[in-house]
C-alpha positions as CSV (number, residue, x, y, z in Angstrom):
1,M,-0.1,-0.3,-0.3
2,A,2.0,2.8,-1.5
3,V,-0.7,5.9,-0.3
4,D,-3.5,4.8,2.3
5,D,-6.6,7.1,2.4
6,V,-4.3,10.2,2.4
7,S,-6.5,13.2,2.4
8,V,-4.8,16.7,2.1
9,S,-5.7,20.1,0.5
10,F,-2.9,22.2,-1.2
11,A,-4.2,26.1,-1.6
12,T,-3.8,28.5,-4.6
13,G,-1.1,30.7,-3.5
14,E,1.3,28.8,-1.4
15,I,3.7,26.9,-1.2
16,H,3.2,23.4,0.0
17,A,6.0,21.1,0.5
18,V,5.4,17.2,1.3
19,V,7.9,15.3,2.6
20,G,8.4,11.8,4.2
21,E,11.0,8.8,5.3
22,N,11.3,6.8,1.3
23,G,8.6,4.6,1.1
24,A,6.4,7.1,2.8
25,G,4.2,7.8,-0.6
26,K,5.1,11.7,-1.1
27,S,6.2,10.5,-4.5
28,T,3.3,7.8,-5.7
29,L,1.0,10.8,-3.8
30,M,2.4,13.6,-6.4
31,K,2.4,11.0,-9.3
32,V,-1.3,10.3,-8.5
33,L,-1.8,13.9,-8.7
34,Y,-0.2,14.0,-12.3
35,G,-1.5,11.4,-14.2
36,L,1.3,9.4,-14.2
37,V,0.2,6.6,-11.8
38,P,-3.6,5.8,-11.4
39,R,-5.8,5.9,-8.2
40,D,-7.7,2.7,-6.5
41,G,-9.6,4.9,-4.4
42,G,-10.6,8.2,-3.2
43,R,-11.6,11.3,-4.7
44,I,-9.4,14.0,-6.6
45,F,-11.0,17.9,-6.5
46,L,-9.2,21.2,-8.6
47,N,-11.3,24.3,-7.9
48,G,-14.0,22.3,-6.5
49,R,-14.7,20.1,-9.3
50,P,-13.5,16.6,-9.3
51,V,-11.5,15.4,-11.9
52,H,-10.1,12.0,-13.1
53,F,-6.4,12.1,-15.1
54,R,-5.3,9.0,-17.1
55,Q,-2.3,10.8,-18.3
56,P,0.1,14.0,-17.7
57,A,-1.0,15.5,-21.0
58,E,-4.8,15.7,-19.2
59,A,-3.3,17.3,-15.8
60,I,-1.4,19.8,-17.9
61,A,-4.4,20.4,-20.2
62,A,-6.5,21.0,-16.8
63,G,-3.3,23.2,-15.4
64,I,-0.7,20.8,-13.2
65,G,2.4,20.4,-14.3
66,M,5.2,18.6,-12.9
67,V,9.0,19.1,-12.9
68,H,10.8,15.5,-12.3
69,Q,14.6,16.1,-11.0
70,E,16.2,14.3,-13.9
71,I,15.7,17.5,-16.5
72,L,14.6,16.1,-19.6
73,L,15.4,18.6,-22.1
74,V,17.7,18.8,-25.8
75,P,20.4,20.3,-25.4
76,Q,21.5,20.8,-29.0
77,Y,18.1,22.9,-29.3
78,T,17.5,26.9,-27.8
79,I,15.7,27.7,-25.0
80,W,12.8,28.7,-27.1
81,E,12.8,25.7,-29.1
82,N,12.9,23.6,-26.0
83,I,10.0,25.4,-24.1
84,V,7.8,25.5,-27.2
85,L,8.5,22.2,-28.3
86,G,5.2,20.0,-29.1
87,H,3.5,23.2,-28.8
88,E,4.7,25.5,-30.9
89,P,2.7,28.5,-32.6
90,V,2.0,27.6,-36.0
91,G,1.5,30.0,-39.1
92,W,1.7,30.0,-42.9
93,L,1.4,27.0,-44.4
94,D,1.4,25.1,-40.9
95,R,4.8,26.0,-40.3
96,T,6.1,27.0,-37.3
97,D,5.6,30.9,-36.6
98,V,9.4,31.2,-35.0
99,K,8.8,35.4,-34.3
100,E,5.7,34.7,-32.5
101,A,8.0,31.7,-30.7
102,R,10.3,33.5,-29.7
103,R,8.3,36.3,-28.7
104,A,6.1,34.6,-26.4
105,V,8.4,32.7,-24.8
106,R,10.4,36.3,-24.1
107,R,7.1,37.8,-22.7
108,K,7.2,34.4,-19.7
109,I,10.5,35.0,-19.5
110,D,9.9,38.8,-18.9
111,D,7.2,38.1,-16.9
112,F,8.4,35.5,-14.3
113,Q,12.1,37.6,-14.2
114,F,13.9,34.2,-15.1
115,N,17.1,36.3,-16.8
116,L,17.6,34.0,-19.6
117,D,18.4,34.2,-23.3
118,P,16.1,32.5,-25.4
119,D,18.5,32.2,-28.2
120,A,20.8,30.1,-26.0
121,L,21.7,26.7,-26.0
122,V,20.1,24.4,-23.4
123,G,23.7,22.5,-24.0
124,D,25.9,25.4,-22.9
125,I,23.8,27.0,-19.8
126,S,24.3,25.9,-16.1
127,V,21.9,22.9,-14.7
128,A,20.6,26.2,-12.6
129,A,19.1,27.4,-15.9
130,R,17.8,24.3,-17.8
131,Q,15.3,24.0,-14.3
132,K,14.4,27.2,-14.7
133,V,13.3,26.3,-18.4
134,E,11.8,23.0,-17.3
135,I,9.4,25.3,-15.2
136,L,9.3,27.9,-18.3
137,K,7.7,24.9,-20.7
138,L,5.2,24.6,-18.4
139,L,4.1,28.7,-16.9
140,Y,4.0,28.7,-21.3
141,R,1.4,25.8,-21.3
142,E,-0.5,27.9,-18.2
143,V,-0.2,25.5,-15.6
144,S,-1.7,27.2,-12.3
145,V,-0.1,24.1,-9.8
146,L,3.2,23.3,-9.7
147,I,5.2,20.2,-8.7
148,L,8.6,19.9,-8.1
149,D,10.6,16.9,-7.4
150,E,13.7,17.9,-5.3
151,P,14.2,21.2,-7.0
152,T,17.6,21.8,-5.5
153,A,19.4,18.5,-5.5
154,V,22.0,19.3,-8.3
155,L,22.2,23.1,-7.7
156,A,25.2,25.1,-6.1
157,P,24.2,26.4,-2.8
158,Q,24.7,30.3,-4.6
159,E,21.9,29.0,-6.9
160,V,19.4,28.1,-4.1
161,P,18.3,32.0,-3.4
162,Q,17.5,32.7,-6.5
163,L,15.9,29.4,-7.3
164,F,13.9,30.5,-3.9
165,A,12.9,34.3,-4.8
166,E,11.4,32.6,-8.0
167,L,9.4,30.4,-6.9
168,R,8.2,32.6,-4.2
169,R,7.4,35.2,-7.0
170,L,5.2,32.6,-8.7
171,R,3.5,32.0,-5.5
172,D,2.7,35.7,-5.0
173,N,1.8,35.9,-8.2
174,G,-1.4,32.8,-7.4
175,H,0.8,29.6,-8.3
176,T,0.8,26.9,-6.4
177,I,4.3,25.4,-5.2
178,L,4.2,21.6,-4.1
179,F,7.8,20.0,-4.2
180,I,9.3,16.9,-3.0
181,S,12.4,17.0,-0.6
182,H,14.4,16.0,1.6
183,R,16.6,18.8,2.6
184,L,14.4,20.1,5.8
185,E,16.2,23.0,6.5
186,E,14.9,24.9,2.9
187,V,11.6,23.0,3.3
188,V,11.1,25.3,6.8
189,S,12.8,28.0,4.8
190,L,10.8,28.1,1.9
191,S,7.4,26.5,2.6
192,D,4.4,28.4,3.6
193,R,2.6,24.7,4.7
194,I,4.0,21.4,4.9
195,T,2.7,17.5,5.0
196,V,4.3,14.6,6.4
197,M,3.6,11.3,5.4
198,R,4.9,8.4,6.7
199,R,4.2,4.6,5.6
200,G,1.2,5.4,2.8
201,K,-0.6,7.8,5.5
202,K,-0.2,11.3,6.3
203,V,1.0,12.4,9.7
204,S,0.5,16.1,9.8
205,T,-0.2,19.2,7.6
206,V,1.7,22.0,10.4
207,D,2.6,25.5,9.2
208,A,6.0,26.0,8.7
209,A,6.8,29.0,10.7
210,A,5.3,26.7,13.6
211,T,8.2,23.9,12.9
212,D,12.0,23.0,12.7
213,R,13.5,20.3,10.8
214,R,14.1,18.6,14.5
215,E,10.3,18.6,14.7
216,L,10.2,17.3,10.9
217,A,12.4,14.5,11.3
218,R,10.7,13.4,14.0
219,M,7.4,13.0,12.7
220,M,8.9,11.4,9.4
221,V,10.8,9.0,11.4
222,G,8.9,8.6,14.3
223,R,11.9,9.3,16.7
224,D,14.2,11.3,17.6
225,V,17.4,12.1,14.2
226,V,20.6,13.2,14.7
227,L,21.4,16.2,12.3
228,T,24.1,17.4,13.5
229,S,28.3,16.2,12.8
230,R,29.1,13.0,14.9
231,R,32.4,13.1,13.2
232,A,34.8,12.4,16.4
233,P,38.8,13.5,16.1
234,H,41.2,11.0,14.0
235,S,44.5,10.6,12.8
236,P,45.0,9.5,9.4
237,G,47.6,6.9,8.3
238,P,49.6,7.1,5.1
239,A,48.1,7.2,1.7
240,V,46.3,4.6,0.6
241,C,44.7,6.2,-3.0
242,E,47.1,8.4,-4.9
243,I,46.1,9.8,-8.1
244,R,48.6,12.0,-10.1
245,G,48.2,13.9,-13.4
246,L,44.5,12.2,-14.7
247,S,43.5,13.4,-17.7
248,F,40.4,11.6,-19.9
249,T,39.1,12.9,-22.7
250,D,35.6,11.9,-24.2
251,A,34.8,10.6,-27.6
252,D,34.4,13.5,-28.7
253,G,37.2,15.1,-28.1
254,L,36.4,17.2,-25.4
255,E,39.0,17.5,-22.0
256,K,36.3,16.0,-19.1
257,L,39.5,15.6,-16.4
258,S,42.7,17.8,-16.6
259,G,45.9,16.7,-14.3
260,V,44.0,15.6,-11.2
261,H,45.7,15.3,-8.3
262,L,44.5,14.0,-5.1
263,S,45.0,12.0,-2.3
264,V,42.8,9.9,0.4
265,R,44.8,8.2,3.7
266,A,43.7,5.3,5.3
267,G,40.8,6.3,8.1
268,E,40.2,9.9,6.1
269,I,36.7,10.9,4.3
270,V,37.8,13.2,1.4
271,G,35.0,14.9,0.1
272,V,34.7,15.5,-3.7
273,A,32.2,18.8,-4.3
274,G,31.3,20.4,-7.9
275,V,28.2,21.3,-9.5
276,E,27.2,19.0,-11.6
277,G,28.7,17.7,-15.1
278,N,32.0,19.1,-13.9
279,G,34.3,15.9,-13.7
280,Q,33.2,13.9,-11.1
281,L,31.5,11.2,-12.9
282,E,34.0,11.0,-15.2
283,L,37.0,10.3,-12.0
284,V,34.9,8.0,-10.5
285,N,34.5,6.0,-13.9
286,T,38.1,6.2,-14.5
287,I,39.1,5.2,-10.7
288,I,36.9,2.1,-11.5
289,G,37.4,1.6,-14.7
290,L,34.0,2.3,-17.0
291,S,37.0,4.7,-18.5
292,R,40.2,4.8,-19.2
293,P,42.1,8.0,-18.6
294,S,44.3,10.0,-21.3
295,A,46.9,10.8,-18.9
296,G,48.2,9.8,-15.2
297,S,48.1,7.1,-12.2
298,I,46.1,5.7,-9.7
299,R,47.4,4.0,-7.0
300,I,45.5,1.9,-4.3
301,G,47.9,0.6,-2.1
302,G,51.0,1.6,-3.4
303,K,49.9,-0.6,-7.1
304,D,49.0,1.3,-10.4
305,I,45.3,-0.1,-11.1
306,A,44.8,2.3,-14.5
307,R,45.3,-0.6,-16.4
308,L,43.8,-3.4,-14.2
309,P,40.1,-4.5,-15.7
310,I,37.2,-4.3,-13.3
311,I,37.4,-7.3,-11.5
312,R,41.0,-7.4,-10.1
313,R,40.5,-3.6,-9.2
314,R,37.2,-4.7,-7.0
315,R,39.9,-6.5,-4.8
316,L,41.3,-3.5,-4.0
317,I,37.9,-1.1,-4.0
318,S,34.4,-1.1,-2.6
319,F,32.2,0.7,-4.7
320,V,28.8,2.6,-4.4
321,P,27.6,3.9,-7.9
322,Q,25.1,6.9,-7.5
323,D,22.3,5.0,-9.6
324,R,21.6,2.4,-7.6
325,G,19.0,0.8,-9.6
326,R,20.6,1.2,-12.9
327,M,24.8,0.2,-12.3
328,G,24.8,-0.9,-8.0
329,G,22.6,-3.6,-8.7
330,S,19.5,-5.6,-10.3
331,L,16.4,-4.3,-9.7
332,S,14.7,-7.6,-11.1
333,A,16.9,-9.9,-9.4
334,S,16.5,-10.9,-5.8
335,I,18.2,-9.8,-3.1
336,M,20.4,-12.5,-2.2
337,E,21.4,-12.1,-5.5
338,N,22.4,-8.5,-5.3
339,V,23.8,-9.0,-2.0
340,I,26.1,-11.5,-2.6
341,M,27.7,-9.5,-6.6
342,T,31.1,-9.4,-6.1
343,H,31.5,-11.5,-3.6
344,H,31.1,-14.7,-5.1
345,R,34.1,-14.0,-8.0
346,L,36.1,-13.0,-5.1
347,D,35.2,-14.9,-1.9
348,G,35.7,-18.8,-2.5
349,R,33.4,-19.8,0.3
350,F,30.6,-18.8,-2.4
351,S,31.0,-21.7,-4.6
352,Q,31.5,-25.3,-4.1
353,W,32.8,-28.6,-6.7
354,K,35.9,-26.6,-7.9
355,G,34.2,-23.0,-8.5
356,L,31.0,-25.2,-10.9
357,L,28.3,-24.7,-8.3
358,L,26.9,-21.6,-6.0
359,N,27.3,-22.5,-2.6
360,Y,23.6,-21.3,-1.8
361,R,23.8,-22.2,1.8
362,F,26.6,-19.9,2.7
363,A,25.2,-17.2,0.5
364,R,22.0,-16.9,2.1
365,S,23.5,-16.9,5.5
366,F,25.5,-14.0,4.6
367,T,22.2,-12.1,3.4
368,D,21.1,-13.0,6.9
369,A,24.2,-11.7,8.7
370,L,23.1,-8.1,6.2
371,E,20.4,-7.9,6.7
372,K,21.2,-7.9,10.3
373,T,23.9,-5.7,10.4
374,F,22.6,-3.5,8.6
375,S,18.9,-3.0,9.4
376,V,17.6,-4.0,6.0
377,S,13.8,-4.3,6.1
378,M,12.7,-7.4,3.5
379,A,10.0,-9.7,3.5
380,S,12.1,-12.0,1.9
381,K,15.3,-12.7,0.6
382,M,14.3,-14.0,-2.5
383,A,12.0,-11.2,-3.8
384,P,13.2,-8.5,-6.6
385,L,15.3,-5.6,-4.9
386,A,12.7,-3.1,-6.7
387,S,10.7,-4.4,-3.6
388,L,12.3,-2.2,-1.2
389,S,12.0,1.3,-0.5
390,G,14.8,3.2,-2.2
391,G,16.9,3.2,1.9
392,N,16.6,-0.3,1.8
393,Q,17.9,-1.1,-1.6
394,Q,20.8,1.5,-0.8
395,K,21.4,-0.3,2.5
396,V,21.9,-3.6,0.5
397,I,24.4,-2.0,-1.6
398,L,26.2,0.1,1.3
399,G,26.3,-3.2,3.0
400,R,27.5,-5.6,0.1
401,E,30.4,-3.2,-0.7
402,L,30.7,-2.3,3.1
403,L,31.5,-6.4,3.7
404,L,33.9,-6.3,1.0
405,E,36.7,-5.3,3.7
406,S,38.8,-3.0,0.8
407,P,41.3,-0.9,1.6
408,F,39.6,2.1,0.0
409,V,35.7,3.2,-0.8
410,L,34.3,4.6,-3.5
411,L,31.3,6.6,-2.8
412,D,29.4,8.2,-5.5
413,Q,26.4,10.4,-4.0
414,P,25.3,7.4,-1.4
415,T,22.5,9.1,0.3
416,R,21.2,10.8,-3.5
417,G,16.8,10.7,-3.2
418,L,17.3,8.9,0.8
419,D,15.3,10.6,3.7
420,V,17.1,11.9,6.9
421,G,16.4,8.7,9.2
422,S,18.2,6.6,6.3
423,I,21.0,9.3,5.8
424,E,21.8,9.0,9.4
425,Y,22.0,5.4,8.9
426,V,24.2,5.7,5.9
427,H,26.5,8.5,7.5
428,G,27.2,6.3,10.6
429,Q,28.4,3.6,8.3
430,I,30.9,6.2,6.6
431,L,32.0,6.7,10.3
432,R,32.2,3.5,11.4
433,I,35.0,2.4,8.0
434,R,36.7,5.1,9.2
435,E,37.7,4.2,12.5
436,E,38.5,0.8,10.4
437,D,41.1,3.0,9.1
438,R,39.8,2.2,5.4
439,A,40.2,5.3,3.2
440,V,36.8,6.5,2.1
441,L,36.7,9.1,-1.3
442,L,32.9,10.7,-0.8
443,I,31.7,12.6,-3.9
444,S,28.6,14.2,-3.4
445,A,26.3,17.4,-4.5
446,D,25.1,17.8,-1.1
447,L,27.6,20.3,0.8
448,E,25.8,20.3,4.0
449,E,26.5,16.0,3.8
450,L,30.4,17.0,3.3
451,F,30.8,19.4,5.9
452,L,28.8,16.8,8.2
453,I,31.3,14.0,7.6
454,A,34.5,14.6,5.8
455,D,38.0,15.5,6.5
456,R,38.5,17.1,3.6
457,I,36.4,19.1,0.9
458,V,38.4,18.7,-2.6
459,V,36.2,21.2,-5.5
460,L,36.5,20.1,-9.2
461,H,35.2,23.0,-11.7
462,R,35.6,21.9,-15.0
463,G,38.0,18.8,-14.6
464,E,40.5,20.3,-12.5
465,V,41.0,20.9,-8.8
466,A,40.2,24.1,-8.1
467,A,40.5,23.6,-4.6
468,D,41.9,21.0,-1.8
469,L,40.9,22.4,1.6
470,P,40.7,20.7,5.3
471,V,36.6,21.0,6.8
472,E,37.9,23.1,9.4
473,E,39.5,25.5,7.6
474,A,36.4,26.1,5.0
475,T,32.9,27.6,4.8
476,V,29.8,26.4,2.9
477,E,29.8,30.0,1.0
478,Q,33.7,29.5,0.2
479,V,33.2,26.1,-1.4
480,G,30.0,27.1,-2.8
481,L,31.7,30.1,-4.8
482,L,34.5,27.3,-5.9
483,M,32.4,25.4,-7.6
484,L,30.9,27.7,-9.7
485,E,33.8,29.9,-11.0
486,G,37.1,27.8,-9.4
487,K,40.3,28.7,-8.3
488,V,40.6,32.3,-7.1
489,R,42.9,34.0,-9.6
490,A,44.5,37.4,-7.6
491,S,43.6,40.2,-9.1
């Protein structure tokens, strides 16, 4: 039961947040409103009249639009072309009236003060600007209700206040903004009202001015949640991972990494910050072996792995990728099959009859141990991974990788999309392996997360290291500026 007897109202001209743990039903509720998921019961009223949307096109026609976390634009098209796509004004001989299309888009940009050039290519603008284009696409279609899924997940800290100012302007013009977010501090500062969901039910709807993030976390999880840093002083040991002069050029001849130097010592967490698309993914792929660097070396435990196959690297590297559904595991495979992935290639206890057969007894006991150690909530070991909530899927993948006991742990957005309770748990596990003197490289788009648990922060900007700072000597504003502008050059 994803959504269970939920009754909630959203007022004209308000910003209303919907929060809850993974699997609480908030995304499903929004998808039902948008016509992506059919409802099994209950009724929906829009401006006092009952409605039933069988697809998003019907919801948009009625004035409800949704901006997804994954930005769905054509990078080779201009801003105005993306905005009018599918709703082009038609002129002579049924051809697109380009002048009218550009005029209409310019009017929308001016009306809502979005500060965009309608002739700019979407592929050349920032992630924050692309998000504005997604919102303008819906405003061009005259929607009055905007649903936003994690609107700040890919933004730098300096870009968030501008987005919030634009959302408040939309609210003041009579639009209703509904948004899902796991960032409770932002929820409290932006929202007028907040609805909390847990296990498919509505817990409460509260005025944002009458609550705080600690109380919201308690309502979401049903217990107190630690929201401050638990990172204890720890003296790091020798370097475990050393990257020197790492460069990577893609198939189109574009240099995505240029002379990257960084190191991670035993018992140290090094965070990598950067606006999405500044080399983080390429750094991960070259370390794990999915991409071959054009120059430089990668040494783990003193061994150069830059030319090793992936399975050889996996003896040295535990890896949690950012896409748990496509790279971290197989959603259609059983939970047990996902738990033993990689282990069955590296640990002889998983095989029998000279490696010809899988030792199912050991695989089941190994899965039982992971379930208990990492508090995974599952109905059956043989149920598909897709049957678990996002937080429990992440616990399966994180637990599998940490049980490899490799000296170097590579974590790419390990808490993206997780609720506050699951994030608290994952942070605890990362800090535990730091105490075990393993080296951790943590790539995260969440600066608050890096400042909570990292010892050092490396900033990537256009494929180069813009800074390498101890956390105690850095500020969120400083790191955010480096993310946007790169190295600070002397005047």
